[in-house]
N, C-alpha and C positions, 0 to 999 in steps of 0.2 A: 346344420348344427344349431342348437338352441342358443339364444343369447345368454351371455354370462350375467349373473347377478352383480350388483354394484360391488359387493364385498369380494366376490371371486375375481372380478376384473382388477380390483385394487391389489389383491394378493398376487395375481400374475405380474402386475407392474412392479411390485416390491421384489419379487423373485428375480425379475430381469435386472433390476437395479443392483441387487446383491451380486448377481453373476458378473455384472460389469464393474465391480470393484467399489461400489458405494458403501461406505461404512458409517456415515453420519448424515442424518436428515433433520432439518429444522422444520418444525411444524408450527404454523400459525393457526389457531383454532377457528373453526367455522363449521356450519352444518353440511353444506354441499360437499366439502372435502372429508367428511367423517369416515367414509369407507377407507380412504387412505390412512387416516389416523388410526383406525382400528387394526388395519393390516400391519402398519408399522409397529404398533404396540406388541403385536404377536411376534414380529421379527426380533424386536428388542428383548422380549421375554425369553426367546430361544438363544440369546447371546449373539445374534448375527450383526447387529448394528447399534449405534447410539442414537437415541431420540432426544432432541432438544426442543423445548417449547418456548416460543416468544409470542407475546400478544400483539406486537407491532410488526406488520409485514416489512416495513422498511428496515427495522432493526434485524428482523429475521433474515432478510436477503443479505445484508452485510455480514451477519454472523456466519452464514453458510459460505460466503465469499472468503472470509478469513480462514475458516477451517480448510477450505480447498487450497488456499495459498500455502499454508504451513504443512499440511499433510501430503500435498501433491496428488491427492485422490479427488475424483469427481464427488461433489457434495450437492445435495438436493435441498430445496426449500418448497414447502407445501403451503398453498393458500386456498381459501374458498373463492367463490366467484364474485364478480363485480369489481368495485373499486379496490378491493384487497389486492388484486393482481397488479393494478397500476402503481401501487406503492413499491413494487419491485423494480421499477424502471431505473432509478439511480444505480442500484447494485448491478443490474444487467448491463447498463452502459459501461460501468467501470470494468466489469468482467470481460466485456467485449474488447476494449482497448488494452487490457492487461492480460488477455489470453488465459482467463481462469475458467476451469471446467465447472461452471455453475449450472445445475439442473433445475429448471423451474417446472414444478408440477402444479398446474393451475386447474382446480376443479371447476366444472361448468354445468349449467343446466342442459338437459337433452334438447335435441334439435326442435322438437315440437313446441317448446316453450319460448323459443326465440321469436322476437317480433310480436309478442302477445302482451307486453307490459309486465311480464312476470318479475317478481321481486329479485333484485341483485342479478339481473340478466343484461349482458352487453356483449359486444363483439370482442372476444378475448383472443381468438386465433390471430396470429401475426401481429399482436399488439406491440411487440418489441421491434418489428420491422427488420432492418439490416443489422441490428445489434445482436441477433442470435445466429448461430451457424445452421440451426435446423429448427423447424417448428412443425408440429402436426397436431391435429385434433383427432382424438379417438372417440368415436361415437359411442353412446351408451349401449352396453351389451356386447361390444366388439372386444376382441382380444388386443391388449396393449403390448404384447411381448415384442413383436417385430419393430414397432415404432420406438420402443424404449431402447432396443439394441442399436438402432440407427442413431438415435439421439446420443447415446453414450459414445459411439464411434466419433461422431462429429465433435462432441464436447472435449474429448481427450486428444484431438488432433490425429486420429487414426485414418481419417479420410485424406487421400492424396491431394496435396496442394492447399489444404484448408488448415489454418492454425487452430489450436485449441481455443475454446471459448464457451459462452453460455448457449443453452438450448431451451426450448419450451415444449412441453408436452401438455396439451390442453385435454383433460380427461373428463368426459361427460358422464354423469351418474344420474340414474333414475331412482326414485324411491322404490323400496325401502333403503335407507341409508345407514341403518343400524343392524348389528348382528341379531340372530335369533335370541330369544330369551334364554338365559343361563350362560351367556358368553362370559368368558374370563380369559385374560391373556395368560400365557405360560408364566411360570414363576422363577425362571432362571435370571435373566437380566444381563445387561451389557457390563463387561468388566473393562474399565479404561485401560488402554495400553500403558506400559511402564514409561516413565519419563525418558525421552530420547534427547540427551544433551547435544548441542551443536558440535559437530565434528568437521573440521576443515581438512580437506584432502586436495593437495595441489594437482591440477590436471597436468598430464605429461605434455610438454611443449619443448621440442628440440630446436635449438638455434641452427640454422643452416650455414654451412661454411661458404666463404666467398661472398658474403653479402656486402653491398656497397655501404660506406658510412654516410649517414644522413641525419639531419636535424628533425627527427620524427618524434612525436609524442603519442602515447596511448591514452585515449580518452575513454573512460568507462562510465557509461550512463546507467540509468535505472535498469536493473535486471541483467547487467553484463555478466556477473558471476565471476568466480575466481580464475576463470580462463584468462581474463584480461590481465590480472596480476602475473600469472605465469608467463604470458606472452611478453609483457614488458621486461620481466626478469631475464628471460631467455635471450632477448635481443638488446639488452643494455640500454633500455629506453626509459625516460621518465613516465610515471603513471599519474594521470590526473583523474581521480575517481570520485564520483558523487557518493554520498553515504549509502544510498540504496542500490548501488552497483554490486554490493557485497564483494568488492575488490579493493576497498580502501584500507590497505594494510601492506606490510612488507617494506623492504629497504628501498624500493624505487618509487614509493608513493609520496606525493607532494601535497601537504595539507591545504594551505591557503593558495592553491594554484590559480584561482580565478582572479586574484589580485596581481598576478604576474603575467597575465596574458597580453596586456597591451604595452608593457614596458620590457624590462629585462627579466628573464631571457625569452619571454613569450613572443616578442617582435621578430625573433629569428627563426620561428617555426617554419619548416618547409613542408612537412607532411603530417597528417593526422590519421591514426588508425582508430576507428570508432567501434566499440563493443556496446551493445545495448542502446538504450534510448536516452539521449541527453535532454533533461527537462527543466533544469533549475535556474540557470543564470544567463543573462544577456551577453556577458563577455564570451561565454562558450558559443552562443549562437553567432556572435560576430566573428569568432575565430573560424567557424565552419563555413562562413560566407566570405572570408577574407580572400581578396584577389591574390593569386599567386600561390596559395596553399592548396596542395593536392590532398584529397580526403578519400578514405576507403572505409566502408562499413562491412564488418563481418556479418554475413547474411547466410547462415547455414541452414535455415528452414524458413517457411512462410511466416510472416509477421503481420499482426493485426494493426500495429500502430502507424503504418504508412503503406501507401500503394506504390508499387514499383513505377519508376518514372517520375515520381513527385519529389524525390530528394536528390541533391546534387552529388552525393558520394558515389564512388564506384562500388558496386556490390560485388563482394568476393565471398565465395562459399568454401574455399579450400585454404587451409592454414599454410601450406607451402607457398601458394601464390601470394597470400597475405604477407608472409615473411619477405618475399621478394619485393613487394611494394614498400614495406616498412624499412628494410635494410637494418643495419646495426647502428647503434648510437655513434655519432661522430666523436672524434677525440675531444674530451672535455665537456661534451654535451650533457651527459647525465650529471656530472659533478656540478655544472653550472646551475642546474635545476635544484639539486639537493642543497647546495649552499644558499641559493636564493630562498628556497623553501624554509630552511632553518632560520634564516634571518627574518623572513616574513612572519614565521610562527612566533618567534621571540617578540617581535613588535606587536603582534596581536595580543599575546599574553600580557605584555606590559600595559596595554591600554585597558584590557578588560579584567585583569586579575592582579594588577600591580597594587602597591600600597595606596590605600584610600579609594580604590575603585569600588563603586556601588555594584550591586547585583544587576546584571543585564541579561538579555536574551542570549547573546553569544557565550557568556560565561556559564549560564545555566545549561546551555547545549553541551559545552565541554564536560561539565560534571555528569550529565546524563550519559554521554558517550563513554566516559571512562568507567562508570559504575554499572553499566547494563550488561547482563549476561543472559544467555538463553536466547530470547527473542526481543527485538526492539522494533517498535513501530513508530514512525515519524508522521505526525499529522501534516497536512498541507498548510501553506502560509509561511510565516516567518521562521517557525521552529526548524524545519528541515533545512532552510537556507542558513540559519545560524550554525547548525551542525556542519554544513558544507564549508562555511567560512572559518570556523574556529577549532573544529575537532582534529586533533593530531592523529595520524594513522598509527595504529599499533603494529607491533611486529607480526602478530598473528591475530586473526579476527576474534573478538570477544563475544559477539552475538551475531545471529542472523538478522538482517535488517529488512524491514518491510515498509511499504507505504502505498497508499492508493494513488499511484501516479499515472494510471491509465488515462484519467481525465483530470487528475489533480484537484478534485473537489474536497471540500471539508466535510461533506456529509458521511455519516456512517462510521466515523473513526473509532468510537468506543466499541461499537458492535463488531467491527472488523477485528479489533484487538482481542475481543472476547473469543471470536472464532479462531484466531491464531492460537490461543491457548488450548481450545478444544481440539484442534488438529494435531498438536504435539505434546500437550500436557507438560509444558515446561514453563518456568518463570518468564513472564512477559512484561515488558515496560512499554508504556505509551507516552510519547512526548508530544504535547499539543497545546494550542492556544485556547484562550477562554471562549472565544466564539465557536471554535470547533467542538469544544466540550458541550456548550449549550445547544448547539445544532443537533446533537445526538444524545441529549440528556436521557431520553427514553431508553437508550441502550444500557443504562445503569440498572434497569429493572430485571432482576433475576428472580423468577417465581420460586415459591416454596418447593423444595424437593429437587430443584434443578442444580446441577453442579456449579459451584462458585469458582470462578477462575482465580488463579494466582496472578493478579493483574495490578500493577502499579501505574497510575496515571499521573504524570508530572505536568502540571498545568502552568503555562506562562500566562499569568493573568495581568494584562495591562489595560483592562476595562475597555476593550474595543478592538478594531481592526488595524493594528499597527503597520501591517505590510504596505498599506496604501500610502503611508507617510514617506516611505523610502522609494516609492515609485514616482511617476510624473505628477500624480495627484498632490504630492507633498509640495511641489513647486507651485501648483495652482493656488493652494492655501496660502503660501508665502508667509510673510510676517504678519501675525495677527494684529499687531499694533498699526501696521500700515494699511492693511486691507482686512478689517474685521469681518466684513460681509462674506468675502470669499473664504476666509478661514472657517467661519461658522458653517457655511454650506458644505465645505469639504468634510469637516468633522461630522456633521450630521449624516451626510450621504455615504461616506466611506469609513469614517472612524467608528460609526455606530456605537457611541458610548453607552454604558449601562452600569448598574450598580447591583447586579445579581449577587446573591450571597451563596458562594460555592460551599461554604461549610454547612449551611442549612440544606442545600441541595444534596450534598453527600449524606447527611443524616437522614433525609427523607427516603433514600434508597438503601440505607444500612451500610454505607461505605465509610471506612475510617478516613479521617481528614487531618492533615498537618499543614500549618501555615508557616512559610519561611519568608524572610525579608532580606537576608544578607547572604553573601557567598558562604560564610562559615556555617550558617544555619542550613543552607541547601546542601552543602557537602556532608554535614553530619546526618541529615535525614536520608541522603541517598547512599551513603557508605555504611550506615549502621546495619545491624542484623535485620533481615527481611522476614516479616511475619506472613503467614499464609493468608490467603483471601485477597480482598480488594482494598486498595487505599488510594486516596488522592493526596498528592503533595502539591499544594498551591503556592506558587512563588508570585507574590504581588509586586509588580514593577510599574515604573512610570514610562510611558512611551513618548512623552513630550520631547525628549532629547535624542530620539533614536536616529534621526537624520544626521544630526551633528556627530553622534558616536561613529557612524559609518564613515563620515568624512575624516574624522581623526584617525580611524584605523587605516584608511587608504593612505593618508599622508605619512603616518608612521612607517608603513610598509615601504612606501616609495623612498623615504629617507634611509631606511635600513638596508634596502637592496642596493641603493647607490645610484640608480638610474631612474629618473622620473619618466612617466609615460607621456 
């Protein structure tokens, strides 16, 4: 069989991607990857897929990641050869730990050019190492169909014992890299799917008769899903749910649960049933390691975020067995948690939203949580923790909640949120800090002719890295009057202060900007009619008193609950 031309090989690859369910591909421009770009333009012209163009490979990788997260479909990103491929490493690492079906299509020089000093030529195969489920190089002229099919099976978790996750197909192309003269893509085009609003459906979970009464709590970590809420409701157990569990709702959910774990009623916990991955708070970590507390993790399928034998929980893959472990809520157990939770929530609200209270991160988090519909993405750092601390669980979920918690990095947040919108075409809100925004400022660039997302970015701008102030680094800094040298060093190394003008940044990228400084201004901006397109709502805050604020919240909750830890 004669070797395939570069364009024919690219067309075969695209056909195999379509057959495997790919409907969105992010293309980062380059010459060696041109055959793929032309073949994808033909597929889009026939209405088979959506083509998205990004000039920055890191932004492109996270955009594809977000589209895969919200759509549930494998999504591809195309790069040319050389350092372009390396820019995908952060997105691939996140996709690995978060089990996202991200397809990397890296274009490469043919074998005869390797080792010759040819421009933009390096060793790209297996560049991502253990972070991909499958990697293959397709030599120039060879058919890519079989490797593409294998890659899609690996990416979507169809291979036995292998969780879903990223894959790499390294496609080598020889010149010519362009179609013959007279080429023109078909004139149809991709029609975006209709908006699909978030619809909650409670999973069926039946409580078993004859269960022993126990002081068990259901802990819902990242990605737990509504099954955790249904399990807690069926067994009469309190639900302690992180925001990105998508289980933080219903009559059994306790909002400020982490402030109750070391005192009343948290000190009485006998057993923990864990759904998903707990990632946010040290009190939860301490609970799972507490002597005398038995823990079980619902483990119905392979997971990428831990290796078996490395976590202390008992792994259970059967809901009936899990019911036997959990038991039913002991008499008064659920009521104790709900009463303590209500008292704690009232205390939190009094500190952050009472008369005379200034706008703070926890209060802004409350407002974002209460006003977000459709899709909500939480950036890493303080914002997601503020939501976990202060946001009251609704009766029914208002939005589907996302975050890059695979590795909990701040990179790629804007691009991921843009991809979330692409995957579902529904209003998307992003809550993030100023450093997280600046880290992915290039993600604000949407080229002419590209679809502009309906994306609202709410930025908690305290001019630096406030999270370090509430960690042990805040103690190292201490009193700036007593130890000015230590305070200055901590501020420089961890606080990373800046005076970036976010209004000017937004203007440079053609994004609307609104500045708020008070709770009333923030509430008005968030609850008012939402305009199409992109906007940044910047809340300018002071982080100097953040450590003291958290201390006052803890003290108020302890007093309200009545038992100090």
